[in-house]
C-alpha positions in Angstrom: 0.0 0.0 0.0 1.4 3.4 -1.0 0.7 5.7 2.0 1.9 8.7 0.0 -0.8 8.2 -2.6 -3.4 7.6 0.1 -2.4 10.8 1.8 -2.5 12.8 -1.4 -6.0 11.5 -2.2 -7.2 12.1 1.4 -5.9 15.7 1.3 -7.6 16.3 -2.0 -10.9 14.8 -0.7 -10.7 17.0 2.5 -11.0 20.0 0.2 -14.5 18.9 -0.8 -15.8 19.6 2.7 -14.0 23.0 3.0 -15.9 25.6 5.0 -14.9 28.8 6.8 -12.0 29.3 4.4 -9.6 26.8 6.1 -11.7 24.1 7.8 -12.7 20.7 6.6 -14.7 17.9 8.3 -12.5 15.3 9.7 -14.1 12.1 8.6 -10.9 10.3 7.7 -8.8 7.7 9.4 -6.8 9.1 12.3 -3.5 7.7 11.0 -4.0 9.6 7.7 -4.9 12.8 9.6 -1.8 12.5 11.7 0.4 12.0 8.7 -1.1 15.1 7.0 -0.4 17.0 10.3 3.2 15.8 10.4 3.6 17.0 6.8 2.4 20.4 7.8 -0.8 20.4 5.7 -3.3 20.6 8.6 -3.1 21.8 12.2 -3.2 19.2 15.0 -6.4 17.1 14.4 -6.6 16.0 18.0 -9.4 17.6 19.9 -13.2 17.9 20.2 -13.7 19.8 17.0 -15.4 17.9 14.2 -13.2 19.7 11.7 -9.5 20.1 10.9 -7.8 23.4 9.9 -5.8 23.5 6.7 -2.5 25.3 6.7 -2.0 27.7 3.9 0.4 25.3 2.2 -2.0 22.4 2.8 -4.9 24.2 1.2 -2.9 25.0 -1.9 -1.6 21.5 -2.1 -5.2 20.1 -1.6 -6.5 22.1 -4.5 -3.6 21.1 -6.8 -4.1 17.4 -5.9 -7.9 17.6 -6.4 -7.4 19.1 -9.9 -4.8 16.4 -10.7 -6.7 13.5 -9.4 -10.4 14.3 -10.0 -10.8 17.0 -12.6 -11.7 16.2 -16.2 
């Protein structure tokens, strides 16, 4: 299993649930969210909030990946 590809797809999919400019619903596996946090794409996902916060770099990367993976 290529975790890098999974992380890229997960980051792109998080952008679908984007709200309040930088927030996305955290409905993904915790291991994936932790890896995205370690890569600096989201802020620490641990907490009571039902959403994660993208970093500026994470939001840009998510949009790029979404276009690459899912646009026609």
